[in-house]
mmCIF file of the N, C-alpha and C atoms, coordinates in Angstrom:
data_MODEL
# 
_entry.id   MODEL 
# 
loop_
_atom_site.group_PDB 
_atom_site.id 
_atom_site.type_symbol 
_atom_site.label_atom_id 
_atom_site.label_alt_id 
_atom_site.label_comp_id 
_atom_site.label_asym_id 
_atom_site.label_entity_id 
_atom_site.label_seq_id 
_atom_site.pdbx_PDB_ins_code 
_atom_site.Cartn_x 
_atom_site.Cartn_y 
_atom_site.Cartn_z 
_atom_site.occupancy 
_atom_site.B_iso_or_equiv 
_atom_site.pdbx_formal_charge 
_atom_site.auth_seq_id 
_atom_site.auth_comp_id 
_atom_site.auth_asym_id 
_atom_site.auth_atom_id 
_atom_site.pdbx_PDB_model_num 
ATOM 1   N N  . UNK A 1 1  ? 105.426 90.393  122.451 1.00 0.00 ? 1  UNK A N  1 
ATOM 2   C CA . UNK A 1 1  ? 105.597 89.712  121.135 1.00 0.00 ? 1  UNK A CA 1 
ATOM 3   C C  . UNK A 1 1  ? 105.938 90.800  120.124 1.00 0.00 ? 1  UNK A C  1 
ATOM 4   N N  . UNK A 1 2  ? 106.370 90.520  119.048 1.00 0.00 ? 2  UNK A N  1 
ATOM 5   C CA . UNK A 1 2  ? 106.841 91.153  117.933 1.00 0.00 ? 2  UNK A CA 1 
ATOM 6   C C  . UNK A 1 2  ? 105.839 92.262  117.517 1.00 0.00 ? 2  UNK A C  1 
ATOM 7   N N  . UNK A 1 3  ? 104.475 91.795  117.443 1.00 0.00 ? 3  UNK A N  1 
ATOM 8   C CA . UNK A 1 3  ? 103.525 92.652  117.212 1.00 0.00 ? 3  UNK A CA 1 
ATOM 9   C C  . UNK A 1 3  ? 103.434 93.773  118.117 1.00 0.00 ? 3  UNK A C  1 
ATOM 10  N N  . UNK A 1 4  ? 103.416 93.358  119.444 1.00 0.00 ? 4  UNK A N  1 
ATOM 11  C CA . UNK A 1 4  ? 103.481 94.429  120.340 1.00 0.00 ? 4  UNK A CA 1 
ATOM 12  C C  . UNK A 1 4  ? 104.584 95.437  120.251 1.00 0.00 ? 4  UNK A C  1 
ATOM 13  N N  . UNK A 1 5  ? 105.706 95.088  120.061 1.00 0.00 ? 5  UNK A N  1 
ATOM 14  C CA . UNK A 1 5  ? 106.730 95.968  119.891 1.00 0.00 ? 5  UNK A CA 1 
ATOM 15  C C  . UNK A 1 5  ? 106.608 96.778  118.702 1.00 0.00 ? 5  UNK A C  1 
ATOM 16  N N  . UNK A 1 6  ? 106.130 96.325  117.822 1.00 0.00 ? 6  UNK A N  1 
ATOM 17  C CA . UNK A 1 6  ? 105.834 96.917  116.386 1.00 0.00 ? 6  UNK A CA 1 
ATOM 18  C C  . UNK A 1 6  ? 104.670 98.174  116.860 1.00 0.00 ? 6  UNK A C  1 
ATOM 19  N N  . UNK A 1 7  ? 103.817 97.804  117.491 1.00 0.00 ? 7  UNK A N  1 
ATOM 20  C CA . UNK A 1 7  ? 102.764 98.671  117.698 1.00 0.00 ? 7  UNK A CA 1 
ATOM 21  C C  . UNK A 1 7  ? 103.316 99.991  118.925 1.00 0.00 ? 7  UNK A C  1 
ATOM 22  N N  . UNK A 1 8  ? 103.980 99.553  119.538 1.00 0.00 ? 8  UNK A N  1 
ATOM 23  C CA . UNK A 1 8  ? 104.855 100.671 120.671 1.00 0.00 ? 8  UNK A CA 1 
ATOM 24  C C  . UNK A 1 8  ? 105.483 101.488 120.126 1.00 0.00 ? 8  UNK A C  1 
ATOM 25  N N  . UNK A 1 9  ? 106.171 100.889 118.856 1.00 0.00 ? 9  UNK A N  1 
ATOM 26  C CA . UNK A 1 9  ? 107.271 101.670 117.800 1.00 0.00 ? 9  UNK A CA 1 
ATOM 27  C C  . UNK A 1 9  ? 106.426 102.585 116.972 1.00 0.00 ? 9  UNK A C  1 
ATOM 28  N N  . UNK A 1 10 ? 105.105 102.531 117.117 1.00 0.00 ? 10 UNK A N  1 
ATOM 29  C CA . UNK A 1 10 ? 104.353 103.168 115.972 1.00 0.00 ? 10 UNK A CA 1 
ATOM 30  C C  . UNK A 1 10 ? 104.338 102.824 114.603 1.00 0.00 ? 10 UNK A C  1 
ATOM 31  N N  . UNK A 1 11 ? 104.425 101.431 114.495 1.00 0.00 ? 11 UNK A N  1 
ATOM 32  C CA . UNK A 1 11 ? 104.681 100.702 113.299 1.00 0.00 ? 11 UNK A CA 1 
ATOM 33  C C  . UNK A 1 11 ? 103.450 99.851  112.995 1.00 0.00 ? 11 UNK A C  1 
ATOM 34  N N  . UNK A 1 12 ? 102.537 99.643  113.735 1.00 0.00 ? 12 UNK A N  1 
ATOM 35  C CA . UNK A 1 12 ? 101.203 99.167  113.532 1.00 0.00 ? 12 UNK A CA 1 
ATOM 36  C C  . UNK A 1 12 ? 100.232 99.736  112.664 1.00 0.00 ? 12 UNK A C  1 
ATOM 37  N N  . UNK A 1 13 ? 99.062  99.244  112.129 1.00 0.00 ? 13 UNK A N  1 
ATOM 38  C CA . UNK A 1 13 ? 98.883  97.916  112.351 1.00 0.00 ? 13 UNK A CA 1 
ATOM 39  C C  . UNK A 1 13 ? 99.685  96.689  111.811 1.00 0.00 ? 13 UNK A C  1 
ATOM 40  N N  . UNK A 1 14 ? 99.348  95.651  112.440 1.00 0.00 ? 14 UNK A N  1 
ATOM 41  C CA . UNK A 1 14 ? 100.293 94.311  111.481 1.00 0.00 ? 14 UNK A CA 1 
ATOM 42  C C  . UNK A 1 14 ? 99.149  93.539  110.944 1.00 0.00 ? 14 UNK A C  1 
ATOM 43  N N  . UNK A 1 15 ? 99.513  92.874  109.864 1.00 0.00 ? 15 UNK A N  1 
ATOM 44  C CA . UNK A 1 15 ? 98.612  92.059  108.694 1.00 0.00 ? 15 UNK A CA 1 
ATOM 45  C C  . UNK A 1 15 ? 99.205  90.938  109.205 1.00 0.00 ? 15 UNK A C  1 
ATOM 46  N N  . UNK A 1 16 ? 98.444  89.944  109.415 1.00 0.00 ? 16 UNK A N  1 
ATOM 47  C CA . UNK A 1 16 ? 98.537  88.346  109.442 1.00 0.00 ? 16 UNK A CA 1 
ATOM 48  C C  . UNK A 1 16 ? 98.114  87.950  107.938 1.00 0.00 ? 16 UNK A C  1 
ATOM 49  N N  . UNK A 1 17 ? 99.133  87.325  107.099 1.00 0.00 ? 17 UNK A N  1 
ATOM 50  C CA . UNK A 1 17 ? 98.735  86.802  106.064 1.00 0.00 ? 17 UNK A CA 1 
ATOM 51  C C  . UNK A 1 17 ? 98.976  85.122  105.793 1.00 0.00 ? 17 UNK A C  1 
ATOM 52  N N  . UNK A 1 18 ? 98.116  84.440  105.267 1.00 0.00 ? 18 UNK A N  1 
ATOM 53  C CA . UNK A 1 18 ? 98.238  82.936  104.958 1.00 0.00 ? 18 UNK A CA 1 
ATOM 54  C C  . UNK A 1 18 ? 97.675  82.570  103.543 1.00 0.00 ? 18 UNK A C  1 
ATOM 55  N N  . UNK A 1 19 ? 98.258  81.564  103.212 1.00 0.00 ? 19 UNK A N  1 
ATOM 56  C CA . UNK A 1 19 ? 97.915  80.956  101.932 1.00 0.00 ? 19 UNK A CA 1 
ATOM 57  C C  . UNK A 1 19 ? 97.692  79.489  102.143 1.00 0.00 ? 19 UNK A C  1 
ATOM 58  N N  . UNK A 1 20 ? 97.110  79.047  100.736 1.00 0.00 ? 20 UNK A N  1 
ATOM 59  C CA . UNK A 1 20 ? 96.464  77.441  100.764 1.00 0.00 ? 20 UNK A CA 1 
ATOM 60  C C  . UNK A 1 20 ? 96.516  77.586  99.429  1.00 0.00 ? 20 UNK A C  1 
ATOM 61  N N  . UNK A 1 21 ? 97.045  76.597  98.996  1.00 0.00 ? 21 UNK A N  1 
ATOM 62  C CA . UNK A 1 21 ? 97.411  75.893  97.675  1.00 0.00 ? 21 UNK A CA 1 
ATOM 63  C C  . UNK A 1 21 ? 98.690  75.077  97.389  1.00 0.00 ? 21 UNK A C  1 
ATOM 64  N N  . UNK A 1 22 ? 98.719  74.242  96.359  1.00 0.00 ? 22 UNK A N  1 
ATOM 65  C CA . UNK A 1 22 ? 100.022 73.461  96.211  1.00 0.00 ? 22 UNK A CA 1 
ATOM 66  C C  . UNK A 1 22 ? 100.643 73.830  94.783  1.00 0.00 ? 22 UNK A C  1 
ATOM 67  N N  . UNK A 1 23 ? 99.978  74.870  94.141  1.00 0.00 ? 23 UNK A N  1 
ATOM 68  C CA . UNK A 1 23 ? 100.883 74.980  92.767  1.00 0.00 ? 23 UNK A CA 1 
ATOM 69  C C  . UNK A 1 23 ? 99.599  74.917  91.616  1.00 0.00 ? 23 UNK A C  1 
ATOM 70  N N  . UNK A 1 24 ? 99.719  75.264  90.568  1.00 0.00 ? 24 UNK A N  1 
ATOM 71  C CA . UNK A 1 24 ? 98.974  75.255  89.644  1.00 0.00 ? 24 UNK A CA 1 
ATOM 72  C C  . UNK A 1 24 ? 98.240  73.895  89.519  1.00 0.00 ? 24 UNK A C  1 
ATOM 73  N N  . UNK A 1 25 ? 99.224  72.812  89.490  1.00 0.00 ? 25 UNK A N  1 
ATOM 74  C CA . UNK A 1 25 ? 98.777  71.411  88.944  1.00 0.00 ? 25 UNK A CA 1 
ATOM 75  C C  . UNK A 1 25 ? 97.543  71.025  90.204  1.00 0.00 ? 25 UNK A C  1 
ATOM 76  N N  . UNK A 1 26 ? 97.613  71.462  91.256  1.00 0.00 ? 26 UNK A N  1 
ATOM 77  C CA . UNK A 1 26 ? 96.950  71.073  92.243  1.00 0.00 ? 26 UNK A CA 1 
ATOM 78  C C  . UNK A 1 26 ? 95.338  71.851  92.440  1.00 0.00 ? 26 UNK A C  1 
ATOM 79  N N  . UNK A 1 27 ? 95.566  72.853  91.629  1.00 0.00 ? 27 UNK A N  1 
ATOM 80  C CA . UNK A 1 27 ? 94.025  73.644  91.893  1.00 0.00 ? 27 UNK A CA 1 
ATOM 81  C C  . UNK A 1 27 ? 94.660  75.167  92.161  1.00 0.00 ? 27 UNK A C  1 
ATOM 82  N N  . UNK A 1 28 ? 93.733  76.000  92.595  1.00 0.00 ? 28 UNK A N  1 
ATOM 83  C CA . UNK A 1 28 ? 93.786  77.210  92.979  1.00 0.00 ? 28 UNK A CA 1 
ATOM 84  C C  . UNK A 1 28 ? 94.802  77.768  94.108  1.00 0.00 ? 28 UNK A C  1 
ATOM 85  N N  . UNK A 1 29 ? 95.110  78.981  94.154  1.00 0.00 ? 29 UNK A N  1 
ATOM 86  C CA . UNK A 1 29 ? 95.874  79.578  95.245  1.00 0.00 ? 29 UNK A CA 1 
ATOM 87  C C  . UNK A 1 29 ? 94.869  80.546  95.926  1.00 0.00 ? 29 UNK A C  1 
ATOM 88  N N  . UNK A 1 30 ? 94.748  80.223  97.212  1.00 0.00 ? 30 UNK A N  1 
ATOM 89  C CA . UNK A 1 30 ? 93.972  81.330  97.917  1.00 0.00 ? 30 UNK A CA 1 
ATOM 90  C C  . UNK A 1 30 ? 94.747  81.941  98.925  1.00 0.00 ? 30 UNK A C  1 
ATOM 91  N N  . UNK A 1 31 ? 94.825  83.417  99.005  1.00 0.00 ? 31 UNK A N  1 
ATOM 92  C CA . UNK A 1 31 ? 95.485  84.168  99.921  1.00 0.00 ? 31 UNK A CA 1 
ATOM 93  C C  . UNK A 1 31 ? 94.902  84.983  100.759 1.00 0.00 ? 31 UNK A C  1 
ATOM 94  N N  . UNK A 1 32 ? 94.689  85.114  102.065 1.00 0.00 ? 32 UNK A N  1 
ATOM 95  C CA . UNK A 1 32 ? 93.834  85.934  102.975 1.00 0.00 ? 32 UNK A CA 1 
ATOM 96  C C  . UNK A 1 32 ? 94.655  86.696  103.833 1.00 0.00 ? 32 UNK A C  1 
ATOM 97  N N  . UNK A 1 33 ? 94.480  87.864  104.260 1.00 0.00 ? 33 UNK A N  1 
ATOM 98  C CA . UNK A 1 33 ? 95.167  88.899  104.933 1.00 0.00 ? 33 UNK A CA 1 
ATOM 99  C C  . UNK A 1 33 ? 94.045  89.377  106.317 1.00 0.00 ? 33 UNK A C  1 
ATOM 100 N N  . UNK A 1 34 ? 94.617  89.657  107.231 1.00 0.00 ? 34 UNK A N  1 
ATOM 101 C CA . UNK A 1 34 ? 93.465  89.940  108.327 1.00 0.00 ? 34 UNK A CA 1 
ATOM 102 C C  . UNK A 1 34 ? 94.444  90.896  109.375 1.00 0.00 ? 34 UNK A C  1 
ATOM 103 N N  . UNK A 1 35 ? 93.929  92.267  109.735 1.00 0.00 ? 35 UNK A N  1 
ATOM 104 C CA . UNK A 1 35 ? 94.392  92.833  110.586 1.00 0.00 ? 35 UNK A CA 1 
ATOM 105 C C  . UNK A 1 35 ? 93.649  93.003  111.965 1.00 0.00 ? 35 UNK A C  1 
ATOM 106 N N  . UNK A 1 36 ? 94.364  92.833  112.767 1.00 0.00 ? 36 UNK A N  1 
ATOM 107 C CA . UNK A 1 36 ? 93.454  92.887  114.213 1.00 0.00 ? 36 UNK A CA 1 
ATOM 108 C C  . UNK A 1 36 ? 93.923  93.817  114.967 1.00 0.00 ? 36 UNK A C  1 
ATOM 109 N N  . UNK A 1 37 ? 93.427  94.447  115.679 1.00 0.00 ? 37 UNK A N  1 
ATOM 110 C CA . UNK A 1 37 ? 93.765  95.590  116.739 1.00 0.00 ? 37 UNK A CA 1 
ATOM 111 C C  . UNK A 1 37 ? 95.045  95.227  117.538 1.00 0.00 ? 37 UNK A C  1 
ATOM 112 N N  . UNK A 1 38 ? 95.611  96.221  118.308 1.00 0.00 ? 38 UNK A N  1 
ATOM 113 C CA . UNK A 1 38 ? 96.703  95.780  119.322 1.00 0.00 ? 38 UNK A CA 1 
ATOM 114 C C  . UNK A 1 38 ? 96.194  95.002  120.322 1.00 0.00 ? 38 UNK A C  1 
ATOM 115 N N  . UNK A 1 39 ? 94.884  94.967  120.785 1.00 0.00 ? 39 UNK A N  1 
ATOM 116 C CA . UNK A 1 39 ? 94.358  94.205  122.117 1.00 0.00 ? 39 UNK A CA 1 
ATOM 117 C C  . UNK A 1 39 ? 93.590  93.165  121.460 1.00 0.00 ? 39 UNK A C  1 
ATOM 118 N N  . UNK A 1 40 ? 94.324  91.924  121.261 1.00 0.00 ? 40 UNK A N  1 
ATOM 119 C CA . UNK A 1 40 ? 93.901  90.882  120.596 1.00 0.00 ? 40 UNK A CA 1 
ATOM 120 C C  . UNK A 1 40 ? 92.880  90.123  121.590 1.00 0.00 ? 40 UNK A C  1 
ATOM 121 N N  . UNK A 1 41 ? 91.963  89.668  120.795 1.00 0.00 ? 41 UNK A N  1 
ATOM 122 C CA . UNK A 1 41 ? 90.832  88.788  121.551 1.00 0.00 ? 41 UNK A CA 1 
ATOM 123 C C  . UNK A 1 41 ? 91.264  87.442  122.119 1.00 0.00 ? 41 UNK A C  1 
ATOM 124 N N  . UNK A 1 42 ? 91.221  87.048  123.398 1.00 0.00 ? 42 UNK A N  1 
ATOM 125 C CA . UNK A 1 42 ? 91.470  85.837  123.843 1.00 0.00 ? 42 UNK A CA 1 
ATOM 126 C C  . UNK A 1 42 ? 91.126  84.686  123.175 1.00 0.00 ? 42 UNK A C  1 
ATOM 127 N N  . UNK A 1 43 ? 89.784  84.851  122.203 1.00 0.00 ? 43 UNK A N  1 
ATOM 128 C CA . UNK A 1 43 ? 89.339  83.684  121.574 1.00 0.00 ? 43 UNK A CA 1 
ATOM 129 C C  . UNK A 1 43 ? 90.252  83.343  120.096 1.00 0.00 ? 43 UNK A C  1 
ATOM 130 N N  . UNK A 1 44 ? 90.991  84.417  119.924 1.00 0.00 ? 44 UNK A N  1 
ATOM 131 C CA . UNK A 1 44 ? 91.896  84.379  118.605 1.00 0.00 ? 44 UNK A CA 1 
ATOM 132 C C  . UNK A 1 44 ? 93.214  84.305  118.866 1.00 0.00 ? 44 UNK A C  1 
ATOM 133 N N  . UNK A 1 45 ? 93.559  84.131  120.057 1.00 0.00 ? 45 UNK A N  1 
ATOM 134 C CA . UNK A 1 45 ? 95.007  84.050  120.736 1.00 0.00 ? 45 UNK A CA 1 
ATOM 135 C C  . UNK A 1 45 ? 95.839  82.865  119.866 1.00 0.00 ? 45 UNK A C  1 
ATOM 136 N N  . UNK A 1 46 ? 95.124  81.858  119.616 1.00 0.00 ? 46 UNK A N  1 
ATOM 137 C CA . UNK A 1 46 ? 95.770  80.640  119.167 1.00 0.00 ? 46 UNK A CA 1 
ATOM 138 C C  . UNK A 1 46 ? 95.723  80.565  117.702 1.00 0.00 ? 46 UNK A C  1 
ATOM 139 N N  . UNK A 1 47 ? 95.325  81.524  116.812 1.00 0.00 ? 47 UNK A N  1 
ATOM 140 C CA . UNK A 1 47 ? 95.085  81.894  115.536 1.00 0.00 ? 47 UNK A CA 1 
ATOM 141 C C  . UNK A 1 47 ? 96.550  82.016  114.913 1.00 0.00 ? 47 UNK A C  1 
ATOM 142 N N  . UNK A 1 48 ? 97.284  81.279  114.398 1.00 0.00 ? 48 UNK A N  1 
ATOM 143 C CA . UNK A 1 48 ? 98.599  81.778  113.748 1.00 0.00 ? 48 UNK A CA 1 
ATOM 144 C C  . UNK A 1 48 ? 98.699  81.009  112.399 1.00 0.00 ? 48 UNK A C  1 
ATOM 145 N N  . UNK A 1 49 ? 97.968  79.836  112.339 1.00 0.00 ? 49 UNK A N  1 
ATOM 146 C CA . UNK A 1 49 ? 98.380  79.353  110.848 1.00 0.00 ? 49 UNK A CA 1 
ATOM 147 C C  . UNK A 1 49 ? 97.005  78.308  110.620 1.00 0.00 ? 49 UNK A C  1 
ATOM 148 N N  . UNK A 1 50 ? 96.371  78.600  109.750 1.00 0.00 ? 50 UNK A N  1 
ATOM 149 C CA . UNK A 1 50 ? 94.947  78.332  109.433 1.00 0.00 ? 50 UNK A CA 1 
ATOM 150 C C  . UNK A 1 50 ? 95.240  76.713  109.082 1.00 0.00 ? 50 UNK A C  1 
ATOM 151 N N  . UNK A 1 51 ? 96.290  76.090  108.507 1.00 0.00 ? 51 UNK A N  1 
ATOM 152 C CA . UNK A 1 51 ? 96.599  74.876  108.377 1.00 0.00 ? 51 UNK A CA 1 
ATOM 153 C C  . UNK A 1 51 ? 96.521  74.032  109.588 1.00 0.00 ? 51 UNK A C  1 
ATOM 154 N N  . UNK A 1 52 ? 96.947  74.622  110.785 1.00 0.00 ? 52 UNK A N  1 
ATOM 155 C CA . UNK A 1 52 ? 96.660  74.014  111.999 1.00 0.00 ? 52 UNK A CA 1 
ATOM 156 C C  . UNK A 1 52 ? 95.212  73.894  112.240 1.00 0.00 ? 52 UNK A C  1 
ATOM 157 N N  . UNK A 1 53 ? 94.318  74.313  111.874 1.00 0.00 ? 53 UNK A N  1 
ATOM 158 C CA . UNK A 1 53 ? 92.962  74.456  112.210 1.00 0.00 ? 53 UNK A CA 1 
ATOM 159 C C  . UNK A 1 53 ? 92.380  73.255  111.636 1.00 0.00 ? 53 UNK A C  1 
ATOM 160 N N  . UNK A 1 54 ? 91.250  72.684  112.367 1.00 0.00 ? 54 UNK A N  1 
ATOM 161 C CA . UNK A 1 54 ? 90.384  71.737  111.671 1.00 0.00 ? 54 UNK A CA 1 
ATOM 162 C C  . UNK A 1 54 ? 88.970  72.551  111.142 1.00 0.00 ? 54 UNK A C  1 
ATOM 163 N N  . UNK A 1 55 ? 88.225  71.686  110.715 1.00 0.00 ? 55 UNK A N  1 
ATOM 164 C CA . UNK A 1 55 ? 86.991  72.654  110.078 1.00 0.00 ? 55 UNK A CA 1 
ATOM 165 C C  . UNK A 1 55 ? 86.290  73.278  111.365 1.00 0.00 ? 55 UNK A C  1 
ATOM 166 N N  . UNK A 1 56 ? 85.967  72.582  112.184 1.00 0.00 ? 56 UNK A N  1 
ATOM 167 C CA . UNK A 1 56 ? 84.926  73.156  113.366 1.00 0.00 ? 56 UNK A CA 1 
ATOM 168 C C  . UNK A 1 56 ? 85.805  74.398  114.074 1.00 0.00 ? 56 UNK A C  1 
ATOM 169 N N  . UNK A 1 57 ? 87.297  74.381  114.173 1.00 0.00 ? 57 UNK A N  1 
ATOM 170 C CA . UNK A 1 57 ? 87.876  75.414  114.524 1.00 0.00 ? 57 UNK A CA 1 
ATOM 171 C C  . UNK A 1 57 ? 87.765  76.690  113.496 1.00 0.00 ? 57 UNK A C  1 
ATOM 172 N N  . UNK A 1 58 ? 88.054  76.376  112.443 1.00 0.00 ? 58 UNK A N  1 
ATOM 173 C CA . UNK A 1 58 ? 87.531  77.543  111.349 1.00 0.00 ? 58 UNK A CA 1 
ATOM 174 C C  . UNK A 1 58 ? 86.415  78.133  111.275 1.00 0.00 ? 58 UNK A C  1 
ATOM 175 N N  . UNK A 1 59 ? 85.495  77.243  111.661 1.00 0.00 ? 59 UNK A N  1 
ATOM 176 C CA . UNK A 1 59 ? 84.054  77.861  111.456 1.00 0.00 ? 59 UNK A CA 1 
ATOM 177 C C  . UNK A 1 59 ? 83.813  78.692  112.937 1.00 0.00 ? 59 UNK A C  1 
ATOM 178 N N  . UNK A 1 60 ? 84.127  78.123  114.040 1.00 0.00 ? 60 UNK A N  1 
ATOM 179 C CA . UNK A 1 60 ? 84.030  78.921  115.207 1.00 0.00 ? 60 UNK A CA 1 
ATOM 180 C C  . UNK A 1 60 ? 84.873  80.045  115.037 1.00 0.00 ? 60 UNK A C  1 
ATOM 181 N N  . UNK A 1 61 ? 86.103  80.236  114.485 1.00 0.00 ? 61 UNK A N  1 
ATOM 182 C CA . UNK A 1 61 ? 86.843  81.603  114.578 1.00 0.00 ? 61 UNK A CA 1 
ATOM 183 C C  . UNK A 1 61 ? 86.301  82.653  113.640 1.00 0.00 ? 61 UNK A C  1 
ATOM 184 N N  . UNK A 1 62 ? 85.541  82.120  112.372 1.00 0.00 ? 62 UNK A N  1 
ATOM 185 C CA . UNK A 1 62 ? 85.045  82.972  111.333 1.00 0.00 ? 62 UNK A CA 1 
ATOM 186 C C  . UNK A 1 62 ? 84.480  84.178  111.666 1.00 0.00 ? 62 UNK A C  1 
ATOM 187 N N  . UNK A 1 63 ? 83.257  83.830  112.691 1.00 0.00 ? 63 UNK A N  1 
ATOM 188 C CA . UNK A 1 63 ? 82.399  85.095  112.920 1.00 0.00 ? 63 UNK A CA 1 
ATOM 189 C C  . UNK A 1 63 ? 83.280  86.073  113.915 1.00 0.00 ? 63 UNK A C  1 
ATOM 190 N N  . UNK A 1 64 ? 84.147  85.509  114.665 1.00 0.00 ? 64 UNK A N  1 
ATOM 191 C CA . UNK A 1 64 ? 85.122  86.425  115.794 1.00 0.00 ? 64 UNK A CA 1 
ATOM 192 C C  . UNK A 1 64 ? 85.899  87.340  114.675 1.00 0.00 ? 64 UNK A C  1 
ATOM 193 N N  . UNK A 1 65 ? 86.539  86.751  113.747 1.00 0.00 ? 65 UNK A N  1 
ATOM 194 C CA . UNK A 1 65 ? 87.493  87.340  113.031 1.00 0.00 ? 65 UNK A CA 1 
ATOM 195 C C  . UNK A 1 65 ? 86.599  88.388  111.975 1.00 0.00 ? 65 UNK A C  1 
ATOM 196 N N  . UNK A 1 66 ? 85.347  88.041  111.594 1.00 0.00 ? 66 UNK A N  1 
ATOM 197 C CA . UNK A 1 66 ? 84.661  89.154  110.748 1.00 0.00 ? 66 UNK A CA 1 
ATOM 198 C C  . UNK A 1 66 ? 84.125  90.441  111.822 1.00 0.00 ? 66 UNK A C  1 
ATOM 199 N N  . UNK A 1 67 ? 83.660  89.990  112.969 1.00 0.00 ? 67 UNK A N  1 
ATOM 200 C CA . UNK A 1 67 ? 83.157  91.015  113.886 1.00 0.00 ? 67 UNK A CA 1 
ATOM 201 C C  . UNK A 1 67 ? 84.529  91.948  114.243 1.00 0.00 ? 67 UNK A C  1 
ATOM 202 N N  . UNK A 1 68 ? 85.581  91.329  114.599 1.00 0.00 ? 68 UNK A N  1 
ATOM 203 C CA . UNK A 1 68 ? 86.725  92.197  115.447 1.00 0.00 ? 68 UNK A CA 1 
ATOM 204 C C  . UNK A 1 68 ? 87.721  92.446  114.550 1.00 0.00 ? 68 UNK A C  1 
ATOM 205 N N  . UNK A 1 69 ? 87.985  92.079  113.277 1.00 0.00 ? 69 UNK A N  1 
ATOM 206 C CA . UNK A 1 69 ? 89.170  92.503  112.331 1.00 0.00 ? 69 UNK A CA 1 
ATOM 207 C C  . UNK A 1 69 ? 89.059  93.971  112.071 1.00 0.00 ? 69 UNK A C  1 
ATOM 208 N N  . UNK A 1 70 ? 89.947  94.856  112.073 1.00 0.00 ? 70 UNK A N  1 
ATOM 209 C CA . UNK A 1 70 ? 89.973  96.153  111.478 1.00 0.00 ? 70 UNK A CA 1 
ATOM 210 C C  . UNK A 1 70 ? 89.664  96.014  110.129 1.00 0.00 ? 70 UNK A C  1 
ATOM 211 N N  . UNK A 1 71 ? 90.278  95.058  109.516 1.00 0.00 ? 71 UNK A N  1 
ATOM 212 C CA . UNK A 1 71 ? 90.308  94.787  107.793 1.00 0.00 ? 71 UNK A CA 1 
ATOM 213 C C  . UNK A 1 71 ? 90.670  93.259  107.666 1.00 0.00 ? 71 UNK A C  1 
ATOM 214 N N  . UNK A 1 72 ? 90.019  92.911  106.518 1.00 0.00 ? 72 UNK A N  1 
ATOM 215 C CA . UNK A 1 72 ? 90.460  91.405  106.150 1.00 0.00 ? 72 UNK A CA 1 
ATOM 216 C C  . UNK A 1 72 ? 90.026  91.458  104.575 1.00 0.00 ? 72 UNK A C  1 
ATOM 217 N N  . UNK A 1 73 ? 90.747  90.558  103.836 1.00 0.00 ? 73 UNK A N  1 
ATOM 218 C CA . UNK A 1 73 ? 90.502  90.357  102.305 1.00 0.00 ? 73 UNK A CA 1 
ATOM 219 C C  . UNK A 1 73 ? 91.080  88.880  101.945 1.00 0.00 ? 73 UNK A C  1 
ATOM 220 N N  . UNK A 1 74 ? 90.192  88.464  101.237 1.00 0.00 ? 74 UNK A N  1 
ATOM 221 C CA . UNK A 1 74 ? 90.708  87.332  100.418 1.00 0.00 ? 74 UNK A CA 1 
ATOM 222 C C  . UNK A 1 74 ? 90.752  87.161  98.970  1.00 0.00 ? 74 UNK A C  1 
ATOM 223 N N  . UNK A 1 75 ? 91.983  86.651  98.295  1.00 0.00 ? 75 UNK A N  1 
ATOM 224 C CA . UNK A 1 75 ? 92.154  86.424  96.996  1.00 0.00 ? 75 UNK A CA 1 
ATOM 225 C C  . UNK A 1 75 ? 92.014  85.212  96.521  1.00 0.00 ? 75 UNK A C  1 
ATOM 226 N N  . UNK A 1 76 ? 91.546  84.998  95.665  1.00 0.00 ? 76 UNK A N  1 
ATOM 227 C CA . UNK A 1 76 ? 91.294  83.572  94.924  1.00 0.00 ? 76 UNK A CA 1 
ATOM 228 C C  . UNK A 1 76 ? 92.113  83.697  93.319  1.00 0.00 ? 76 UNK A C  1 
ATOM 229 N N  . UNK A 1 77 ? 92.925  82.900  93.193  1.00 0.00 ? 77 UNK A N  1 
ATOM 230 C CA . UNK A 1 77 ? 93.687  82.832  92.053  1.00 0.00 ? 77 UNK A CA 1 
ATOM 231 C C  . UNK A 1 77 ? 93.554  81.610  91.400  1.00 0.00 ? 77 UNK A C  1 
ATOM 232 N N  . UNK A 1 78 ? 92.866  81.659  90.060  1.00 0.00 ? 78 UNK A N  1 
ATOM 233 C CA . UNK A 1 78 ? 92.817  80.348  89.449  1.00 0.00 ? 78 UNK A CA 1 
ATOM 234 C C  . UNK A 1 78 ? 94.029  79.700  89.028  1.00 0.00 ? 78 UNK A C  1 
ATOM 235 N N  . UNK A 1 79 ? 94.018  78.381  89.018  1.00 0.00 ? 79 UNK A N  1 
ATOM 236 C CA . UNK A 1 79 ? 95.405  77.622  88.401  1.00 0.00 ? 79 UNK A CA 1 
ATOM 237 C C  . UNK A 1 79 ? 95.876  78.359  86.841  1.00 0.00 ? 79 UNK A C  1 
ATOM 238 N N  . UNK A 1 80 ? 94.919  78.624  86.223  1.00 0.00 ? 80 UNK A N  1 
ATOM 239 C CA . UNK A 1 80 ? 95.329  79.035  85.169  1.00 0.00 ? 80 UNK A CA 1 
ATOM 240 C C  . UNK A 1 80 ? 96.149  80.385  85.098  1.00 0.00 ? 80 UNK A C  1 
ATOM 241 N N  . UNK A 1 81 ? 95.625  81.257  86.109  1.00 0.00 ? 81 UNK A N  1 
ATOM 242 C CA . UNK A 1 81 ? 96.254  82.419  86.203  1.00 0.00 ? 81 UNK A CA 1 
ATOM 243 C C  . UNK A 1 81 ? 97.780  82.119  86.652  1.00 0.00 ? 81 UNK A C  1 
ATOM 244 N N  . UNK A 1 82 ? 97.988  81.103  87.719  1.00 0.00 ? 82 UNK A N  1 
ATOM 245 C CA . UNK A 1 82 ? 99.009  81.059  88.423  1.00 0.00 ? 82 UNK A CA 1 
ATOM 246 C C  . UNK A 1 82 ? 99.985  80.461  87.333  1.00 0.00 ? 82 UNK A C  1 
ATOM 247 N N  . UNK A 1 83 ? 99.573  79.798  86.082  1.00 0.00 ? 83 UNK A N  1 
ATOM 248 C CA . UNK A 1 83 ? 100.407 79.278  85.046  1.00 0.00 ? 83 UNK A CA 1 
ATOM 249 C C  . UNK A 1 83 ? 101.021 80.181  84.145  1.00 0.00 ? 83 UNK A C  1 
ATOM 250 N N  . UNK A 1 84 ? 100.373 81.585  84.302  1.00 0.00 ? 84 UNK A N  1 
ATOM 251 C CA . UNK A 1 84 ? 100.905 82.568  83.410  1.00 0.00 ? 84 UNK A CA 1 
ATOM 252 C C  . UNK A 1 84 ? 101.914 83.156  83.752  1.00 0.00 ? 84 UNK A C  1 
# 
């Protein structure tokens, strides 16, 4: 994978970033980033876009991400701030 090649070249770790929100008129913008180690867990292998996951899948993956992520962060930006 591209991620593996970056690690081999000494350019890791790699952060995965995803957002949700449809612009200021539809509500807030939420952006999340997560850094996993080079040895991905099998249980997280299918995680590439949160929009593809249903609520049950997100709930199942959440504790795995919190436990095994090297780092993660979520930012909530209210629509009034997006409008500025």
